[in-house]
N, C-alpha and C positions, 0 to 999 in steps of 0.2 A: 414567855416571849422569848425572854435572848434564848434562851434555849433553843426555840424551833425555829428562827434565823439563822445560829448559826448552822444546828443540826442539814435546816436546806440550802444555804453556803457550801456547805462541806459539799456535799456530794452535783451542788454547779458545778463550783469547781473540781471537781475530782476525773471528770471526762469517761465519767460508762458510756459504756456500746448504749443503744437504743436497739438493742441485739434484732433479728430477723425473724423472730416466732413470734405473735402476737395472743398464743393463749400459756394454759396454765398448765402442768402436766400434773402428775399424781403426787411428786413431790414435794408437794406446797408454792411451787417456789413457784414469785410473779416473774412475768416473762413482759416483754415489748417497752412501747413505750412505759405503761403507768409505771413498772417496774424502781426505771432513774427519775422519780418525780419525789412532790415534797411527801406522799403516800407512803414513797418504799421503804424495806428494812431499810433505819435511821433517817429517817422524817421525820415528821415534827411530834406529831403524839410519842411515837419511839424515844425521838431524842426526850422528851418529858418526862417520859417514864414513866409513861401509861396509855390505856385504852380503851377510848368507850363507851363510858358505861362499867368500868371495871374500877379496881380498887390501883391506886398507883402500885408500880414493882418495880423490882432493876431492871434495869437494858442493858446489854451490850458498849449497846451504843458510847455509855459514857468509858468504854474499857477500851475500848478501837477504833480506830477508822478506818472510811468504807474502807475496798475492800482493791486489788485492780488483779485485770485478766492475770492469769500464768502468763509467763515469757514461752509460749514455744517455736518451733520449727514443722509447720508451717505453723503460721501464724495459727491460734481457734480466732470463731468468724463476728463472736457477742460470748457476750461476760454479764451476767448483771449481779455487779457488785453489792453486799453486807457487810455489817458489821461485825466482827466478833477471831477470834484466832485462831480458823482456818484447820486441815490437818499435819501433824506430821506423822507417818509411818513411826513403828511402838515392833518391836520386838513379839507382845503379846496382842498388838494387833489383827488381828482377821481376814480372813477374804470370802466369803458368804455371797456364792450364786443360787437365784429362784429359781437354775434351768440349768440339769443336766449338761446338756449341750456347752454349755460356758463354764466349764470344767477348765479342758485349756486353755483360755485366755485368762482362771481367773486362778492357775497352778504357776502359773508363764508371770504375773503382774507376783503374787505374792513370793516369789522365791527372789526377780528382781529388786522388792522390797525391803525383803525381810521380814516377810511375815507369814503367819496360819494362816497353810489352806483351810479351810474348815468344811467344806463342800455348804449342801443341800442345807446349811441350822433355820431352823425358823427364828431363831431367839432374837437379840438386839443386845449388843452391849455396845458400851467402849469402845472410838477408834475405826470401828467394821467397814468394811468398803466391801458393799454390795454393789451386783452383777448382777445386771435384772431384760428382759425380751418385753419389749412392751407391746409388738410383731402387729404393729402399726402399715399397717398392707399400704398405704399410698403415700408413706414417707417414703424417702430415705435410705435405700437398706443401711447407708455408707455413714450414717445422721446421728449422734446420740448426743445424750443429755452428761453433764456432771455434776453432781450435786454434792456441795462441802455446808454441811450445814451440822451445828448441833456435834459437833466433833465427828462426825463421821461422811465416808462419804459414799455417795448412793450413783452409778454409772449403769444410766438406760439405753436403751436403739431399740433400731424396729426388726434385726436381725444382726450374726453373729460380729461382720466386721463391724459395723458400727462402736459396740460394745468392745472390741477391742481395739481400736482409734479415741478409743475415747480411756483405757488403759494410758494406752503414749503421752495424750496428754498429763496424765495423771505421770507417768512416772518423769519425765522430760520435765513439768513442775516443783517436783522435789528434787529432781537434780539439779537446778536451776541455783533453787532458793529454798532448798530441804522442807518445802513444805505445796501445800494445795493454796493456797486462796479462800475466804469462805466468800460463795456466793453459787451462782448461778452458770455457765457455760454452755452455749448451745452451738451447735460445731454438724460442718456440710462441705466435700466439696462441692467445687463446679464443676469440677471435670473429673469422666467417669476411668479415662482413665492416663494413669500415671502411673510410667513404663522410666527402666534401662532395658535398652539391647545392648546387650557384648555380643563380639565377635568371637568363639571360641574356635573360629575353622582355622582361621590365619596365626591368630596364637591362643596356643594350650595351655589356662586358666588348669591349679589345682580347686580339685572338689572342694577340700573347707575354703578355700579364695571365695567361692561365685555363696561360700554359704555364710560365709563373713558379708558377703557383699546384702544376701537376704535377709540377716538379720539390722544390715543396716535401713536398706531398705524398707521393714516393714517398720521400727519404731521415727522413718518420716514420711509414715503414712502415703508411702508408693501402692500400686497393686500390681502392676507388673513386672516379667521380668523377663528378658524377649533371649534365646538362645542362637541362634545363625552358625547350625555347627557343622555344617556346607560347603563346601565351596573351591577352589582353585587347588588351595594350598593344604588342606588335609579336609579329613568327613572322620567329629572328632565325638562321637558314642557308639558304640559294640554295637553290628549289626548280625541277628542270625539267619538274617535273609541275604543276604552281601556283605561280608562278614569277609568277603575280597576287597572293597573298597576305606576299611577302617585303614585307619591312621596308627605307629605306632604309637605316638602318645596320644588316648585317647580315653576316654570317661567309661565307666562301665557300668549297664543297666544297673548294676547296683547302687552304683553312685549317684545314679539320674534320681532314680527310686527317693533313696534318701531325700537329694536336693530336691525333690519337687513334695516330698514329703514333709520339707524345713519351710517352702515356701507354702503352702495352703495350710499349716499353720499359724502364717502371720499374711492370711486373706490375702497370696501374692500369687498372679494364675503363671505357669511358664506358660510362654507361647513360645512353640519349636519352628524351624524356619528352615525348610530342604530348599533351600533356593534353584529352579528352571523359569527356562532353560536355557541361562547361563551358569556362569562360576560353577558348575560342574564338575571343574576339572580331576580333581578326585575320586569322581564312578570314572569319569573317561579312563584316569589309570589303568585304570581295571579293563577298563570296555573297550579301546579304540576303535574299534566297527563302530559305536554309534557314534564318532563322533566329527563334528558338523566339517565339509570340504568344501570352499568356492570352489571360482570354475575355474582356475586351475590347478584344480585338487589337493590344495597348502589345507592343512588344520587347522582347525580354529580353533584358536587357547577357552577354553571351559565351557565352549557352547553344545549341546548334544543337537542334533539330524533329529531337528521335529516330523520329517516327511515320513521319516524309520515308524513303523510300532514298536519294536518291543521297546524304543526310550522312552513310550509312553508309558510301558509294559514295569520297566524298573524303577520307572520316577515312582509311579502308582503302590509297587510295593514296599520301598521305601513309608511313602503315605502312614498304608494301611499299619504295617509294623509298629510305628510308632505311635501312633492314633494311640496304643494300648499305655503306651509309658509317658502318656504325659495328655492326664484324664484333662484340663481346661478347654472349656469353651473355642476357642480362639485359636488361628493355624494363619499362621505367614507363608506366601508361596513364591515369595521372589517377582520373579516376570520380570525383574533391571536388566539394565545395558545386554541387552541379547546379541551379538558379534555381526549376525547376517545382516542387525539395524541401526550403525551409527556408522552404512555406508549407503556415500551420497544414492545410491540404485541397487536397493538391494535383489529387484528381481532380474538384470543383468546378470553382478555379481556370484548369487545364488541360485542359478537356474532351473533347478530341483526338488530348493522350496519351494519356487513359483511356480512351477507343474502343479505340486501335489497341495498347489492352494488355490487353481484351478477342476484341475480336479475333483475336492472336497465342497469345494466353493462357490464353484459357477466360476463364467468365461473372464471373469473381472474380477478376479478375486485377483489379490498380492501376500508379499510374506508376513504383512502386517494383521493382515486377517487372518491366515494361517499364527501368527505366535498369539494372537486374542484366543484361537479356539483351543490353543495347549492350556492358555488360562483356563479360558474355561470347565474345562476339561478338569483340569486339577483339581475347581472350582467344587465340578461335585460331586467328586473324590473324597476330599473333604465335607463339605455338606454331606454326605449320607451316610457319616463317622457323628454325626453331630458336632459339627463346627464353628464358626465364621471363617472366610474369609480372608485373607487381607495381600496387597503386594502393592512392589514399592511405585507410583507414579509416573516414573517411565515403560512401567508394562502397559497401564492406556493408549490407547491411538486414538484421536478425531475423527478422521473419513475411514473408510472402509465401511463394506460389507459385510463383518461384522463386528460385534458390538459387545466389550466385556459384559460382567454379569452384571446385574442392580447391586449382589448384596456383597460382594466384592470392597471389602474396606478399599481407601487409598492411606499410602501408608510415606506421604510426602512429603520428599526429601530435598528434592533439588528440581529447577531451570533450565539447566546450563546441557538438559540431552538433545538429539537436531528434534527439530517439531514440536518445542518443549510446549509446552499451553501452559498461563493464565492457571490458577489453586482455583479462583473464581470461575472456571469449565467445569474442577470440576464439583465447586457443589453447588454451578447451578443448575448439572445434573443430577442433584438432591441424591448423590452420594455422601456416604458418610466420611473423616478423613480423619486420623488422626498426624501430628501434627512433628514431624524429624527436622524439620530447618539444620539445614545443614550450616547457614550461615549462623548461626547462637547454638548446637545442641550436639554434634559431630566432633569426635575426641581422636582423633586421626592419628594415632600411634606413627610418629617420624614426619608427624606435616609436609604430607609431600604434594605437589601440584600446589594450591591455592590458600589448602586448608595450615588455620592456624587453629591452636589448641584454645579453646575455646572460656571463660573464663566470669565465672560463679557473680561476679560484678556486671557483667556487658548483660547476659539473659536479666539479672533482677531490675535492671536500669530500662529496659530495653524491647525484653519479650513482651510475648505473651502471647499466647495460644491461638490468637486471631492473625498471628504473623506470621508464615506461612512458606513465603518464599522472599528472600533480603530482608528490606527494616519496612515492611508498608501491611499494615493489617487486612484482613476482606472484610468489607461491609459486617455489621452489626449483624446481617438481620439470619446471614449463614454460622454465627458461633452457638448452635444450639446440633450442625450439623457436626461439629470438631466436635469428636470424643474426647481427646486428649489431646497428651502428647510423650514421644522419650525421649531423652534422652542415648544419645548410642556412641558405643567404646568401637568403633573398628581398628586391625588390624594389621596395616597395607605392610606396612615396618615394624613389624614384632620387636625386635631385638631393640627396639627403639627407646624400649620403659620394661622396668619388671618391676611385673605382678605389685609387687609395694607402691612403685609411684604410680601406676597408673589411680591408686585407690585411693591415693593423697592426691594424682591431677584433682581426678570427679569430685573430690570430697563435697567445695564450695560449691561449683555449679551442680550438681545432684541439687542440695540444698533454696539453693536460688532457683531452682527447674518445680521442683512441689511444690515450695510459696504464690510462685505465680496458674497452679493449675488448678491449688485448693481457692483461692481465692479472687476474685476477678478485679477486686479495687488496689490505687493504689496502693502498698505495703509502709505500712505507719513506719518504719524502722528507715533511716539512712542504713546506705550499707554496711558504712563504717560501726553501727547496730547495730546489725546481721550478723557482720563477720563474729563481731564481738561474742557477739549469741550463741550463733555454731560453736567460739571455744569454752566456752561457760555451761555447754551440752554437751559438748564429747561429740 
């Protein structure tokens, strides 16, 4: 009786997570609230060393306290505590995969933890790390279960991505304390888009540096990296269709293929962006005849003449060319800051655009309608290539006879544009949104205008995916339409920081961002504790 009471008290005092799942897996682990009750491992019968109807037997509860959840970034969302020694990697421990498609995940974690990759062996040995697919068609493909019991670890998930994330949790647990704690982790992300966008057009980054960021993102369970590789200052990827537009400092296609391959191995999608119809200065430097001019004949920096059919052809050439280089399902079309629409009277300032709009869309059509038509046409180009289009929020307009296609996702970044619309307007139209809030998630080199370098602390304590503009959250009813978020590094003043300084500057903001995208609840750790954990995990 004394033993039973003591065991129950220890369970109650341990703060064990009740978990998110109410069923048990094939691994035999208890789940849900029952796993934290007095009947869970370490409860009354086991604490007394007996099982109903069986002879007394030794119990690990006499040797080990209840385990604690592994300390990771992002934090795991549920852990069922158990009594046992946990698992420590050793050179003679094996990584075994139950499906050949998990070979990449198996080899990676084996190399990271100094284990032996054994492939698809059927026998079981002490110390094994086993990776399995349960192929649960109804489950989040990024979810996973990690069971540590009896001197072995099993990571099970419905898809390869989930297995990979389970190995990231294991890697961090070992990095932090040397061991994975006994018990069962059940984990999944709250948001499906967790990204970093890099402006490699205004500041050229080495391929090796980008690959280092991909490794960092993978360990943190990010799943997107955006490459904004065309702007006024540069076009940074080799081109076969238009080599004349490529800047001296650029990535070769071979380098990009290696970047994309590394990203795929970490279950990260590379999202390319050729911004148009603005931010095309590098393209227009080689094609000045396509540059937009105002009523007085003055050239407009970075803006292409969308009334000229050849403008569409050159941009579509590039979109089609790079589709083979970037196989992921997402494509960013830009659409922001077209200079014809940052004046008070676009029709008076750009009469040729106004005339083209009326000819194409009717007598009441405006320059905004022509710009929306341009966006829809580029969306049709990438849609035909099997991609989901995305564009910046200031490329969508409230009024007009032409409406942006419904499947174009909104990358919401600002409310500073002329005629700015509240985030709820986009959501009220049923659009899907990715959060790029420039108040929290914009790292703009040199801090021009009103930008300041964001801090991880501010993101961690004040931002959530529903805070799309400023510091105010949109209503909870729109949460499902917010696909996730992306931290962004912009190169407005590219010499303000070196590559190494950028990597150091975004380190904690990235960790804070993914924590808030992975788990919607208030973080359990204080900022000081979170920062200390980040230092421990490296």
